C-alpha positions as a printed NumPy array, in Angstrom:
array([[ 57.699,  32.111,  41.342],
       [ 57.339,  35.659,  40.083],
       [ 58.775,  38.246,  42.454],
       [ 55.663,  40.416,  41.942],
       [ 53.136,  37.674,  42.729],
       [ 51.401,  37.377,  46.067],
       [ 52.064,  34.026,  47.706],
       [ 50.141,  32.117,  50.311],
       [ 51.999,  30.561,  53.229],
       [ 50.075,  27.291,  52.817],
       [ 51.302,  24.545,  50.531],
       [ 52.467,  20.956,  50.055],
       [ 54.857,  19.328,  47.605],
       [ 56.345,  15.873,  47.069],
       [ 59.17 ,  14.596,  44.883],
       [ 60.802,  11.178,  44.5  ],
       [ 64.088,   9.876,  43.18 ],
       [ 65.67 ,   6.42 ,  43.014],
       [ 69.255,   5.942,  44.181],
       [ 70.938,   2.552,  44.393],
       [ 67.631,   0.679,  44.327],
       [ 66.067,   2.824,  47.043],
       [ 63.277,   5.288,  46.281],
       [ 63.675,   8.451,  48.325],
       [ 60.771,  10.81 ,  48.98 ],
       [ 60.924,  14.513,  49.791],
       [ 57.825,  16.006,  51.414],
       [ 57.541,  19.745,  52.033],
       [ 54.685,  21.226,  54.076],
       [ 54.068,  24.913,  54.667],
       [ 51.605,  26.619,  57.03 ],
       [ 51.145,  30.135,  58.404],
       [ 53.789,  31.694,  60.668],
       [ 54.848,  35.175,  61.631],
       [ 58.381,  34.579,  60.298],
       [ 60.193,  31.897,  58.327],
       [ 60.51 ,  28.815,  60.538],
       [ 62.272,  25.796,  59.013],
       [ 62.239,  22.249,  60.398],
       [ 64.204,  19.493,  58.709],
       [ 63.711,  15.794,  59.361],
       [ 66.522,  13.866,  57.705],
       [ 67.68 ,  10.253,  58.032],
       [ 70.741,   9.44 ,  60.087],
       [ 73.861,  10.084,  58.066],
       [ 72.247,  12.723,  55.864],
       [ 72.03 ,  15.521,  58.421],
       [ 74.72 ,  17.377,  56.478],
       [ 72.133,  18.266,  53.831],
       [ 70.317,  20.56 ,  56.243],
       [ 72.63 ,  23.538,  55.755],
       [ 72.005,  23.439,  51.993],
       [ 68.243,  23.193,  52.499],
       [ 68.254,  26.183,  54.848],
       [ 70.117,  28.24 ,  52.254],
       [ 67.779,  27.317,  49.386],
       [ 64.314,  27.593,  50.957],
       [ 64.452,  31.353,  51.75 ],
       [ 65.164,  32.119,  48.087],
       [ 61.591,  31.065,  47.219],
       [ 59.707,  31.235,  50.522],
       [ 60.001,  34.316,  52.735],
       [ 57.526,  33.421,  55.494],
       [ 55.796,  30.339,  56.839],
       [ 56.372,  27.333,  59.045],
       [ 57.986,  24.91 ,  56.599],
       [ 58.688,  21.268,  57.408],
       [ 61.053,  19.309,  55.162],
       [ 61.136,  15.525,  55.457],
       [ 63.269,  12.998,  53.582],
       [ 62.519,   9.28 ,  53.903],
       [ 62.546,   6.037,  51.887],
       [ 59.308,   5.423,  49.98 ],
       [ 56.814,   3.176,  51.733],
       [ 57.549,  -0.46 ,  50.989],
       [ 61.099,   0.262,  49.845],
       [ 63.625,  -2.282,  51.053],
       [ 66.939,  -0.724,  51.975],
       [ 70.164,  -2.636,  52.349],
       [ 71.535,  -1.746,  55.77 ],
       [ 74.864,  -2.842,  57.177],
       [ 75.019,  -3.227,  60.942],
       [ 77.796,  -4.066,  63.377],
       [ 78.035,  -4.875,  67.046],
       [ 79.968,  -2.35 ,  69.087],
       [ 81.88 ,  -4.821,  71.205],
       [ 83.3  ,  -2.175,  73.53 ],
       [ 79.821,  -0.948,  74.473],
       [ 78.545,  -4.501,  74.853],
       [ 81.48 ,  -5.428,  77.102],
       [ 80.823,  -2.364,  79.259],
       [ 77.227,  -3.491,  79.8  ],
       [ 78.373,  -7.041,  80.663],
       [ 80.982,  -5.716,  83.088],
       [ 78.295,  -3.64 ,  84.775],
       [ 76.154,  -6.737,  85.215],
       [ 79.132,  -8.565,  86.734],
       [ 79.671,  -5.75 ,  89.224],
       [ 76.031,  -5.981,  90.279],
       [ 76.61 ,  -9.693,  90.83 ],
       [ 73.044, -10.418,  91.946],
       [ 72.227, -14.13 ,  91.809],
       [ 68.53 , -13.199,  91.883],
       [ 68.798, -11.624,  88.457],
       [ 67.924, -13.705,  85.411],
       [ 70.722, -14.124,  82.862],
       [ 70.61 , -11.384,  80.229],
       [ 68.801, -12.296,  77.   ],
       [ 70.383, -11.684,  73.632],
       [ 67.475,  -9.568,  72.323],
       [ 67.622,  -7.458,  75.464],
       [ 71.356,  -6.847,  75.12 ],
       [ 71.034,  -5.909,  71.447],
       [ 68.319,  -3.392,  72.304],
       [ 70.588,  -1.465,  74.67 ],
       [ 71.679,   1.973,  73.354],
       [ 74.902,   1.906,  71.35 ],
       [ 75.253,  -1.88 ,  71.094],
       [ 74.064,  -2.116,  67.467],
       [ 75.35 ,   0.514,  65.043],
       [ 74.712,   1.117,  61.387],
       [ 77.787,   1.276,  59.221],
       [ 78.333,   4.917,  58.223],
       [ 79.529,   3.753,  54.803],
       [ 75.87 ,   3.093,  53.922],
       [ 75.046,   6.802,  54.168],
       [ 78.177,   7.833,  52.32 ],
       [ 77.192,   5.759,  49.279],
       [ 74.046,   7.804,  48.705],
       [ 74.31 ,  10.275,  45.822],
       [ 73.557,  13.534,  47.632],
       [ 73.561,  15.458,  44.344],
       [ 70.64 ,  13.375,  43.099],
       [ 68.843,  13.859,  46.41 ],
       [ 69.26 ,  17.633,  46.23 ],
       [ 68.022,  17.673,  42.622],
       [ 64.809,  15.999,  43.785],
       [ 64.582,  18.493,  46.638],
       [ 64.773,  21.377,  44.138],
       [ 61.859,  19.822,  42.248],
       [ 59.811,  19.665,  45.448],
       [ 60.753,  23.206,  46.49 ],
       [ 59.781,  24.623,  43.094],
       [ 56.446,  22.793,  43.267],
       [ 55.83 ,  24.133,  46.787],
       [ 56.557,  27.699,  45.677],
       [ 54.213,  27.314,  42.707],
       [ 51.413,  25.968,  44.894],
       [ 51.873,  28.888,  47.281],
       [ 51.761,  31.293,  44.312],
       [ 48.535,  29.77 ,  42.949],
       [ 46.928,  29.901,  46.376],
       [ 48.185,  33.477,  46.768],
       [ 46.535,  34.45 ,  43.475],
       [ 43.231,  33.108,  44.793],
       [ 43.646,  35.052,  48.041],
       [ 44.42 ,  38.218,  46.079],
       [ 41.162,  37.86 ,  44.119],
       [ 39.19 ,  37.436,  47.346],
       [ 40.927,  40.462,  48.868],
       [ 40.129,  42.594,  45.822],
       [ 36.433,  41.711,  46.138],
       [ 36.458,  42.576,  49.837],
       [ 38.161,  45.885,  49.116],
       [ 35.424,  46.662,  46.585],
       [ 32.887,  46.026,  49.368],
       [ 34.783,  48.402,  51.654],
       [ 34.743,  51.109,  48.992],
       [ 30.976,  50.654,  48.538],
       [ 30.398,  50.875,  52.292],
       [ 32.646,  53.93 ,  52.491],
       [ 30.502,  55.686,  49.865],
       [ 27.319,  54.759,  51.713],
       [ 28.775,  56.004,  54.996],
       [ 29.799,  59.291,  53.375],
       [ 26.292,  59.836,  51.994],
       [ 24.674,  58.97 ,  55.323],
       [ 27.093,  61.1  ,  57.347],
       [ 26.279,  64.152,  55.215],
       [ 22.708,  64.001,  56.488],
       [ 23.689,  63.801,  60.173],
       [ 23.799,  67.573,  60.982],
       [ 20.284,  68.189,  59.612],
       [ 18.987,  65.064,  61.343],
       [ 20.624,  66.113,  64.603],
       [ 19.055,  69.565,  64.393],
       [ 15.598,  68.151,  63.736],
       [ 15.955,  65.675,  66.585],
       [ 17.119,  68.345,  69.053],
       [ 14.366,  70.73 ,  67.973],
       [ 11.76 ,  68.034,  68.576],
       [ 13.232,  67.248,  71.991],
       [ 13.53 ,  70.908,  73.017],
       [ 10.249,  72.175,  71.575],
       [  8.419,  71.911,  74.902],
       [ 11.3  ,  73.788,  76.555],
       [ 11.258,  76.488,  73.871],
       [  7.58 ,  77.056,  74.452],
       [  8.072,  77.226,  78.222],
       [ 11.223,  79.394,  78.029],
       [ 10.86 ,  81.838,  75.123],
       [ 14.226,  83.43 ,  75.927],
       [ 16.024,  80.304,  74.571],
       [ 16.948,  81.721,  71.179],
       [ 17.263,  80.024,  67.83 ],
       [ 20.906,  81.129,  67.818],
       [ 21.586,  79.211,  71.047],
       [ 19.884,  76.165,  69.563],
       [ 22.106,  76.437,  66.482],
       [ 25.204,  76.536,  68.697],
       [ 24.157,  73.365,  70.503],
       [ 23.468,  71.608,  67.214],
       [ 26.874,  72.7  ,  65.905],
       [ 28.618,  71.222,  68.965],
       [ 26.791,  67.928,  68.598],
       [ 27.513,  67.84 ,  64.858],
       [ 31.223,  68.485,  65.489],
       [ 31.404,  65.578,  67.92 ],
       [ 29.629,  63.344,  65.393],
       [ 31.711,  64.495,  62.399],
       [ 33.321,  61.427,  60.799],
       [ 34.803,  63.057,  57.714],
       [ 38.381,  62.539,  58.945],
       [ 37.688,  58.872,  59.699],
       [ 36.156,  58.406,  56.256],
       [ 39.146,  60.101,  54.604],
       [ 41.568,  57.821,  56.464],
       [ 39.421,  54.796,  55.688],
       [ 39.563,  55.618,  51.976],
       [ 43.337,  56.128,  52.143],
       [ 43.851,  52.766,  53.897],
       [ 41.653,  50.967,  51.362],
       [ 43.659,  52.507,  48.509],
       [ 46.973,  51.562,  50.145],
       [ 45.744,  48.003,  50.687],
       [ 44.687,  47.709,  47.066],
       [ 48.093,  48.975,  45.914],
       [ 49.863,  46.318,  48.003],
       [ 47.622,  43.517,  46.745],
       [ 48.216,  44.653,  43.166],
       [ 51.989,  45.104,  43.511],
       [ 52.467,  41.702,  45.17 ],
       [ 55.611,  40.388,  46.807],
       [ 56.   ,  39.604,  50.528],
       [ 53.403,  42.132,  51.736],
       [ 51.545,  40.078,  54.344],
       [ 52.777,  42.016,  57.375],
       [ 51.989,  45.389,  55.809],
       [ 48.512,  44.188,  54.878],
       [ 47.911,  42.947,  58.415],
       [ 48.897,  46.376,  59.78 ],
       [ 46.542,  48.149,  57.361],
       [ 43.699,  45.861,  58.444],
       [ 44.285,  46.989,  62.02 ],
       [ 44.097,  50.624,  60.909],
       [ 40.938,  49.978,  58.887],
       [ 39.336,  48.396,  61.922],
       [ 40.345,  51.386,  64.061],
       [ 38.511,  53.778,  61.733],
       [ 35.424,  51.543,  61.587],
       [ 35.304,  51.44 ,  65.391],
       [ 35.457,  55.242,  65.584],
       [ 32.709,  55.62 ,  62.982],
       [ 30.46 ,  53.337,  65.041],
       [ 31.216,  55.202,  68.27 ],
       [ 30.483,  58.613,  66.71 ],
       [ 27.384,  57.543,  64.841],
       [ 24.088,  59.157,  65.837],
       [ 22.219,  57.449,  63.024],
       [ 20.961,  53.854,  62.928],
       [ 21.882,  53.351,  59.265],
       [ 25.383,  54.733,  59.794],
       [ 25.838,  52.356,  62.723],
       [ 24.725,  49.456,  60.533],
       [ 27.236,  50.51 ,  57.862],
       [ 29.968,  50.709,  60.498],
       [ 29.2  ,  47.169,  61.654],
       [ 29.255,  45.954,  58.036],
       [ 32.631,  47.646,  57.651],
       [ 33.964,  45.833,  60.72 ],
       [ 32.684,  42.464,  59.45 ],
       [ 34.221,  42.942,  55.995],
       [ 37.529,  44.133,  57.476],
       [ 37.687,  41.052,  59.707],
       [ 37.043,  38.812,  56.703],
       [ 39.801,  40.632,  54.814],
       [ 42.184,  40.196,  57.731],
       [ 41.516,  36.446,  57.819],
       [ 42.678,  36.249,  54.197],
       [ 45.612,  38.583,  54.747],
       [ 46.969,  36.405,  57.554],
       [ 47.484,  33.639,  54.971],
       [ 49.557,  35.878,  52.703],
       [ 53.357,  35.7  ,  52.777]])
């Protein structure tokens, strides 16, 4: 996987290999997570592979909840060697003798064999497995998982770019609408105060202008629009540069949403409010995509 590519945290991969007549299957699943969380499910006797897996996975996957499972292929017949642990069996029988209850039925063979520790698998069976071949198949699965995450990440990047284009369009519309707010505010206040101006001639045009200026200052969203544009540009740079940028993108989405909220709260114009709500909707859609990015 290219170091500059954006990767999704969602993926699945499978690889098989045959060793000593047994087909082994690796399955790797990856879903969203705040950090890298690895879970390995390995057969008894092969737990020693886990340390190698935990060293290899972070080289290709930086974030995500990744489950690694190794198991024989369905329908595969494996040759197991079992033995009876006579010491454990004798301990169980001695315990029954101590109880010495004549009311108890004699122990059945299947019941005794089912007791923990009575039947053991010979460890030699696990030692005969070629771990090198197993790890080679794991590398195949890991590479396939990383590639699937990269392909999915490329799709997410395209969606994010389209949403950023929508944000830029809405920003331009908000800027154009906001420029008309002072004049609209003055006209609205003049209409509301006209009866008062007629009744109180001493209320000067200068005083009216001061009131309009105060209202316009409170409704001024130029700083919010400037920050919104800066955040959109920074988000686009991250999406373009790639790499493990998911956390940074999530933070920028929070900042974008903060500016959209302020624009809505300051708006004294219906159209500007509608644009602010569209901004919030688009930012939330962007954040949903960003949360899938590594």
